[in-house]
C-alpha positions as CSV (number, residue, x, y, z in Angstrom):
1,M,64.2,31.0,-16.8
2,K,63.2,32.5,-20.0
3,S,66.8,33.1,-21.1
4,Q,67.5,29.4,-21.1
5,F,65.1,28.7,-23.9
6,I,65.3,32.0,-25.7
7,G,68.6,33.8,-26.2
8,P,68.8,37.3,-24.7
9,K,69.2,38.7,-28.3
10,K,66.0,37.0,-29.5
11,L,64.1,38.2,-26.5
12,Y,65.4,41.7,-27.1
13,I,64.3,41.6,-30.8
14,A,60.9,40.0,-29.7
15,K,60.2,42.9,-27.4
16,L,61.3,45.4,-29.9
17,L,59.0,44.0,-32.5
18,L,56.1,43.9,-30.0
19,L,56.7,47.5,-29.2
20,A,56.7,48.5,-32.9
21,F,53.6,46.6,-33.3
22,I,51.9,48.5,-30.6
23,V,53.1,51.8,-31.7
24,N,51.9,51.2,-35.2
25,A,48.4,50.1,-33.9
26,Y,48.2,53.2,-31.9
27,S,49.2,55.3,-34.7
28,L,46.4,53.8,-37.0
29,L,43.8,54.2,-34.2
30,L,44.7,58.0,-33.9
31,D,44.6,58.4,-37.7
32,A,41.1,56.8,-37.9
33,L,39.7,58.9,-35.2
34,N,41.0,62.1,-36.9
35,A,39.5,61.0,-40.2
36,M,36.0,60.5,-38.6
37,A,36.1,63.8,-36.6
38,Q,33.9,66.5,-38.3
39,D,32.3,69.7,-37.2
40,G,29.2,68.9,-35.2
41,N,27.0,71.4,-36.9
42,A,28.0,70.1,-40.4
43,G,27.0,66.6,-39.2
44,I,23.7,67.5,-38.0
45,Q,22.9,69.6,-41.1
46,Q,23.9,66.5,-43.2
47,A,21.9,64.1,-41.3
48,T,18.8,66.5,-41.5
49,T,19.3,66.8,-45.3
50,M,19.3,62.9,-45.6
51,V,16.4,62.4,-43.4
52,K,14.3,64.9,-45.4
53,G,15.3,63.2,-48.6
54,Y,14.2,59.8,-47.4
55,F,11.0,61.1,-45.7
56,D,8.8,61.3,-48.8
57,T,9.8,57.9,-49.9
58,G,9.1,56.5,-46.3
59,C,5.6,58.1,-46.5
60,S,4.9,56.8,-49.9
61,L,6.1,53.2,-48.5
62,M,3.7,53.4,-45.7
63,Y,0.8,54.3,-48.1
64,A,1.7,51.4,-50.2
65,I,1.8,49.1,-47.2
66,G,-1.6,50.5,-46.1
67,A,-3.1,49.7,-49.5
68,V,-1.7,46.1,-49.3
69,V,-3.1,45.7,-45.8
70,G,-6.4,47.1,-47.1
71,I,-6.5,44.6,-50.0
72,V,-5.6,41.6,-47.8
73,G,-8.1,42.7,-45.3
74,A,-11.0,43.1,-47.8
75,I,-10.2,39.5,-49.2
76,K,-10.3,38.0,-45.7
77,V,-13.5,40.0,-44.7
78,F,-15.2,38.8,-48.0
79,N,-14.2,35.2,-47.3
80,K,-15.7,35.4,-43.7
81,W,-18.8,37.1,-45.0
82,N,-19.4,34.5,-47.6
83,A,-18.8,31.7,-45.1
84,G,-21.5,33.3,-42.9
85,E,-19.4,33.6,-39.7
86,P,-20.7,35.8,-37.1
87,D,-17.6,37.8,-36.2
88,T,-17.2,39.4,-39.6
89,N,-17.8,42.9,-38.2
90,K,-14.9,42.6,-35.8
91,V,-12.5,41.4,-38.4
92,A,-13.6,44.2,-40.8
93,A,-13.1,46.8,-38.2
94,A,-9.6,45.4,-37.4
95,W,-8.3,45.4,-40.9
96,F,-9.9,48.8,-41.7
97,G,-8.6,50.3,-38.6
98,S,-5.0,49.1,-39.3
99,C,-5.1,50.3,-42.8
100,I,-6.4,53.7,-41.6
101,F,-3.7,53.9,-38.8
102,L,-0.8,53.5,-41.3
103,V,-2.3,56.3,-43.5
104,V,-3.0,58.6,-40.6
105,V,0.4,58.0,-38.9
106,A,2.3,59.0,-42.3
107,T,0.0,62.1,-42.7
108,V,0.4,63.1,-39.1
109,I,4.2,62.7,-39.1
110,K,4.5,64.6,-42.4
111,S,2.5,67.6,-41.1
112,F,4.0,67.6,-37.6
113,F,7.6,67.9,-38.9
114,G,6.5,70.3,-41.7
115,L,8.1,68.2,-44.4
């Protein structure tokens, strides 16, 4: 049926082009896999070095976020205290606790991993 609309020569050329495309795509895939392959130990060492390099920056960022949380909490507690609201102690404990949590987590992680 197909040969009525497409000549046998065109069908043969189309099949040949499809085969060439598939072989080329397979070849590119294998080249990409070979390029990404590396020694497992070298990859782990490189990842360890990168994490150690970013860790101090991350801890400093957590300290900065803790400072901002502390300032925002202090302002909110001050506003509630001046307004005479009765739940000021709970709000102060919550904000202070979240600030302390950020600082303690950063310090504990730093000392736990020995960085």
